[in-house]
C-alpha positions in Angstrom: -14.9 -65.2 -5.9 -12.9 -64.8 -2.7 -9.9 -63.9 -4.8 -11.9 -61.2 -6.6 -13.1 -59.7 -3.3 -9.5 -59.5 -2.1 -8.5 -57.7 -5.2 -11.4 -55.3 -4.8 -10.4 -54.7 -1.2 -6.9 -53.8 -2.2 -8.1 -51.4 -4.9 -10.8 -49.7 -2.9 -10.3 -46.0 -2.8 -8.9 -44.8 0.5 -10.9 -42.0 2.1 -8.9 -38.7 2.0 -7.4 -37.6 5.4 -9.1 -34.7 7.0 -7.3 -31.5 6.1 -5.2 -29.9 8.7 -6.9 -26.8 10.1 -5.3 -23.5 8.9 -3.4 -21.6 11.5 -5.0 -18.2 12.5 -1.8 -16.4 11.6 -1.2 -12.8 12.8 -4.4 -12.9 14.8 -5.4 -12.5 18.5 -7.5 -15.4 19.8 -9.8 -14.1 22.6 -10.3 -16.5 25.5 -8.6 -19.0 27.8 -5.1 -19.9 26.6 -5.5 -23.7 27.2 -8.8 -23.9 25.3 -7.3 -21.7 22.4 -4.2 -23.9 22.1 -6.4 -27.1 22.1 -7.9 -25.7 18.9 -4.5 -25.4 17.1 -3.1 -28.3 15.1 -0.4 -30.5 16.7 3.2 -29.8 15.8 2.3 -26.6 13.9 4.3 -23.7 15.4 8.0 -23.0 15.6 8.4 -21.1 18.9 6.3 -20.2 22.0 7.1 -17.2 24.1 5.1 -17.3 27.4 4.9 -14.7 30.1 2.4 -16.5 32.4 0.9 -15.1 35.6 3.5 -14.7 38.3 1.2 -15.7 41.2 2.8 -12.9 43.2 2.7 -13.4 47.0 2.3 -9.8 48.0 1.8 -8.7 51.6 -0.5 -5.7 51.2 0.0 -2.3 49.4 3.5 -0.9 48.9 4.3 2.8 49.2 7.3 4.9 48.4 9.0 6.9 51.1 7.1 10.0 49.9 3.8 8.1 50.6 2.9 7.6 46.9 1.5 4.2 45.9 3.6 1.7 44.0 1.9 0.0 41.1 1.9 -3.8 41.4 0.1 -6.7 39.8 -3.2 -6.9 41.6 -5.4 -8.1 38.7 -7.5 -11.2 39.1 -5.7 -13.0 36.3 -2.6 -13.2 38.6 -4.4 -14.7 41.6 -4.5 -18.4 42.5 -5.9 -19.9 45.7 -3.0 -22.3 46.4 0.3 -23.3 44.9 -1.3 -26.6 43.9 -3.9 -24.7 41.8 -1.1 -22.7 40.2 0.9 -25.9 39.5 -2.1 -27.6 37.9 -2.7 -24.5 35.6 1.0 -24.5 34.7 1.1 -28.1 33.8 -2.0 -27.8 31.7 -0.9 -24.9 29.5 2.7 -26.3 29.2 1.2 -29.7 28.0 -0.8 -27.9 25.3 2.2 -25.9 24.3 4.2 -29.1 24.0 1.5 -30.6 21.7 1.4 -27.7 19.2 5.2 -27.1 19.1 7.0 -28.6 16.2 9.6 -31.3 17.0 12.4 -28.8 16.3 10.6 -25.9 18.0 11.5 -24.3 21.4 9.7 -22.6 24.2 10.7 -19.5 26.2 9.1 -18.8 29.6 9.8 -15.7 31.7 9.1 -15.3 35.4 10.2 -13.9 38.7 11.3 -15.7 41.9 7.6 -16.0 42.8 6.9 -18.6 40.0 9.9 -19.5 37.8 11.1 -22.4 40.0 7.6 -24.0 40.0 7.4 -23.5 36.2 10.9 -25.0 35.7 10.0 -28.1 37.6 6.9 -28.6 35.5 8.9 -28.0 32.3 11.3 -30.8 33.2 8.5 -33.1 34.5 6.8 -32.9 31.1 9.9 -33.9 29.2 11.1 -30.6 27.8 14.9 -30.2 27.8 16.2 -27.0 29.3 18.8 -25.4 27.0 19.6 -22.3 29.0 18.3 -20.1 31.8 18.7 -16.5 30.9 18.9 -13.7 33.5 17.3 -10.5 32.4 19.2 -7.9 34.5 17.1 -4.7 34.7 19.3 -1.6 34.1 16.8 0.5 36.1 15.0 -1.8 38.6 12.4 -0.6 41.1 14.1 0.0 44.5 13.2 -2.0 47.6 11.3 0.8 49.3 10.9 -1.0 52.6 14.6 -1.7 52.9 13.9 -5.3 54.1 15.4 -7.2 51.1 17.8 -7.0 48.3 16.6 -4.9 45.3 14.9 -7.4 43.0 16.8 -6.4 39.8 16.3 -9.4 37.5 13.8 -11.9 36.0 14.6 -15.4 34.7 13.8 -16.9 31.3 13.8 -20.6 30.6 14.7 -21.7 27.1 13.8 -25.3 26.3 13.5 -27.8 23.4 11.0 -30.7 23.2 13.6 -33.2 24.3 17.2 -34.0 25.0 17.9 -35.1 21.4 15.6 -32.6 19.7 17.0 -30.3 17.0 16.3 -26.6 17.3 17.0 -23.2 15.8 19.8 -21.2 17.3 21.2 -18.3 15.1 24.6 -18.4 16.8 26.3 -16.0 14.4 23.5 -13.5 14.5 23.9 -13.4 18.3 27.6 -13.1 18.1 27.3 -10.2 15.6 24.7 -8.5 17.8 27.2 -8.7 20.6 30.2 -7.1 18.8 31.6 -10.5 17.7 31.7 -12.0 21.2 29.6 -15.0 22.2 26.3 -13.9 23.5 26.1 -14.7 27.3 23.2 -15.8 29.4 23.0 -12.6 31.4 21.2 -9.9 29.4 20.8 -6.3 30.5 17.9 -4.2 29.3 16.0 -1.4 31.1 12.4 -2.1 32.2 9.7 -0.9 29.8 9.3 2.9 30.0 9.1 6.1 28.1 7.1 6.2 24.9 7.2 2.4 24.7 5.2 2.0 27.9 1.5 1.9 26.9 -0.8 4.1 29.0 -4.5 5.0 29.0 -5.6 8.1 30.9 -2.2 8.3 32.5 -2.3 4.7 33.9 -0.3 1.8 32.7 -2.3 -0.5 30.4 -0.5 -3.6 31.6 1.5 -3.9 34.9 4.2 -6.2 33.5 4.7 -5.0 29.9 8.1 -6.4 28.6 10.6 -4.3 26.7 10.6 -4.9 22.9 14.4 -5.2 22.9 14.1 -8.4 25.0 11.7 -10.0 22.6 13.7 -8.8 19.6 16.8 -10.7 20.8 14.8 -13.9 21.5 13.1 -13.9 18.1 16.3 -13.1 16.3 18.1 -15.9 18.2 15.6 -18.7 17.8 13.4 -18.1 14.7 13.7 -17.5 11.0 11.7 -15.2 8.8 8.3 -16.8 8.1 8.3 -18.9 11.3 5.2 -19.0 13.5 5.5 -17.7 17.1 2.7 -18.3 19.6 2.3 -16.1 22.7 -0.4 -17.7 25.0 -0.3 -14.7 27.4 -0.4 -12.0 24.8 -1.1 -9.0 27.0 -0.5 -5.8 25.0 1.1 -7.5 22.1 4.8 -7.0 22.5 5.5 -10.4 20.8 3.2 -9.6 17.9 4.7 -6.1 17.3 8.3 -7.4 17.3 7.4 -10.5 15.2 5.8 -8.3 12.6 8.9 -6.1 12.4 11.1 -9.1 12.0 9.0 -10.9 9.4 7.8 -13.7 11.6 4.1 -14.8 11.9 2.5 -14.6 15.3 -0.6 -15.9 17.1 -1.6 -14.2 20.3 -4.0 -15.6 22.9 -5.6 -13.1 25.4 -8.8 -12.9 27.4 -8.7 -9.3 28.7 -10.5 -6.9 26.4 -8.4 -3.8 27.4 -5.2 -5.6 26.6 -6.5 -6.9 23.2 -7.6 -3.4 22.2 -4.2 -2.0 23.1 -2.4 -4.8 21.3 -4.4 -4.5 18.1 -3.6 -0.7 17.9 0.0 -1.3 18.7 0.6 -4.1 16.1 -1.2 -2.1 13.4 1.3 0.7 13.9 4.3 -1.6 13.8 6.2 -1.3 10.5 7.8 -4.5 9.1 11.5 -4.3 8.0 12.3 -4.7 4.4 14.0 -8.0 3.2 17.5 -6.6 2.9 17.4 -5.3 6.5 16.2 -8.7 7.7 19.1 -10.6 6.2 21.6 -11.5 9.0 25.2 -12.5 9.1 26.1 -16.0 8.1 29.8 -15.8 8.8 31.8 -14.2 11.2 37.8 -6.2 21.0 37.3 -5.6 23.6 33.6 -5.4 24.3 32.3 -1.9 25.0 29.8 -1.4 27.8 27.2 -1.1 25.1 27.3 -3.2 22.0 26.1 -1.8 18.6 23.4 -4.5 18.6 22.0 -3.0 21.8 21.3 0.3 20.0 19.5 -1.6 17.2 17.5 -3.7 19.7 16.4 -0.5 21.5 15.5 1.5 18.4 18.3 4.1 18.5 19.1 2.9 15.0 16.5 1.0 13.1 17.4 -1.8 10.6 17.5 -0.2 7.2 19.2 3.0 8.5 22.1 4.3 6.4 25.5 5.1 7.9 28.5 6.7 6.2 32.1 7.7 7.1 32.7 11.3 8.0 33.7 12.1 4.4 30.8 10.2 2.9 33.1 7.9 0.9 31.4 4.7 2.0 27.7 4.0 2.5 26.4 1.0 4.5 23.0 -0.2 5.7 22.2 -1.4 9.2 20.6 -4.9 9.4 18.5 -6.6 12.0 21.3 -8.3 13.9 23.6 -5.2 14.1 25.7 -6.2 11.1 26.3 -3.7 8.2 26.1 -4.3 4.5 27.9 -2.0 2.0 26.4 -0.9 -1.4 29.0 -3.3 -2.9 27.7 -6.3 -1.0 30.4 -6.6 1.6 29.2 -7.2 5.1 30.5 -7.3 8.7 30.3 -5.7 12.1 30.8 -2.0 12.5 34.5 -2.6 13.2 35.2 -5.3 10.7 33.5 -3.7 7.7 35.1 -0.4 8.5 38.5 -2.0 8.4 37.7 -4.0 5.2 36.5 -0.9 3.3 39.6 1.1 4.2 42.0 -1.8 3.7 43.2 -1.3 7.2 44.1 -3.9 9.8 41.6 -2.6 12.4 38.9 0.1 12.8 37.0 1.6 15.7 33.5 1.5 14.2 32.1 3.7 16.9 34.0 6.7 15.7 34.3 5.8 12.0 30.6 5.4 11.2 28.3 8.3 11.3 24.5 8.8 11.1 22.6 11.8 9.7 21.4 14.0 12.6 19.5 17.3 12.4 22.8 19.1 12.8 24.7 17.0 10.2 26.7 13.9 10.5 27.4 12.5 14.0 29.4 9.4 15.0 27.3 6.5 16.2 29.2 6.7 19.5 27.0 9.7 20.3 24.0 7.3 20.3 25.9 5.0 22.6 26.4 7.8 25.0 22.8 8.8 24.8 21.8 5.2 25.6 24.1 5.1 28.6 22.7 8.4 29.9 19.2 7.1 29.5 19.7 3.7 31.2 22.3 4.2 33.9 20.8 4.6 37.4 
């Protein structure tokens, strides 16, 4: 009898494991970021991009020499009573981020000198492994109106994996192609968000620290693949969601401010995803110009899927997401390499060889480079 009971015990059906909750893909979760991340499954997302409160230590209002007021971050969401309170908040959201991140996922955190060093200490204390710190050098920073300090012309990004031995995604060749076949460095130059990209309501900025899409574009292209899931726990006006949609990545945004959510939903609905051929990126591989071709693509001067030709329209190529080109015959390369390959020449200056269709006819892509320089140089 005892033997029979043992056999029955061995053959007793095992209760099915509870199903893993489905991820709320391509949705904005309204509420506190820590609570919202607690509701997500463990090890379920590929990348996290976080632009947390800066906890700015501002000494009163700031005015320009002409007396006009300078916009700054004065919202309640950026205020903490003490450094200890900010540190506790930072550790709490970083711990939940670590829980939902896949073992081969990575996290990006951006901040200013007000907070990035405290965030960096928490990142290391929690066991993340810092892979790089990236300096975003602002091409058009706000001047120091009081003349009492250096102009604050950069922000810092921390890129980290879950541990020293963790595997992670890094699309090295795409980054090299984006940078005209030179290794991408850790100092990046982009203008601050402005022009048509800057969201405004009744003439006022919707969000005081809206990030440029070109910055997020580079990050997602570097560290994710099409179909990956990206979480932004401080979603704001949805820059991460809009760029992720364009690049064929899934996104989950977390935001508690209603005005930001409204702006983000409208913005993401208008974002157009790229087609599959434009999303394909280089898998194989001089002088660096002041502006790389990839910078024009990142900033929307040429969109992935755009068609370029030589001046006599003998060859036709398509621009891809990482700044590489693909010919109708299936050949691929940078603007310089593919131009040389198609001509059977030892070298080619792609800036003058390739042309785009303008209202007045064909123009060399170097004209777009000059337009970009004029728009971004101080």
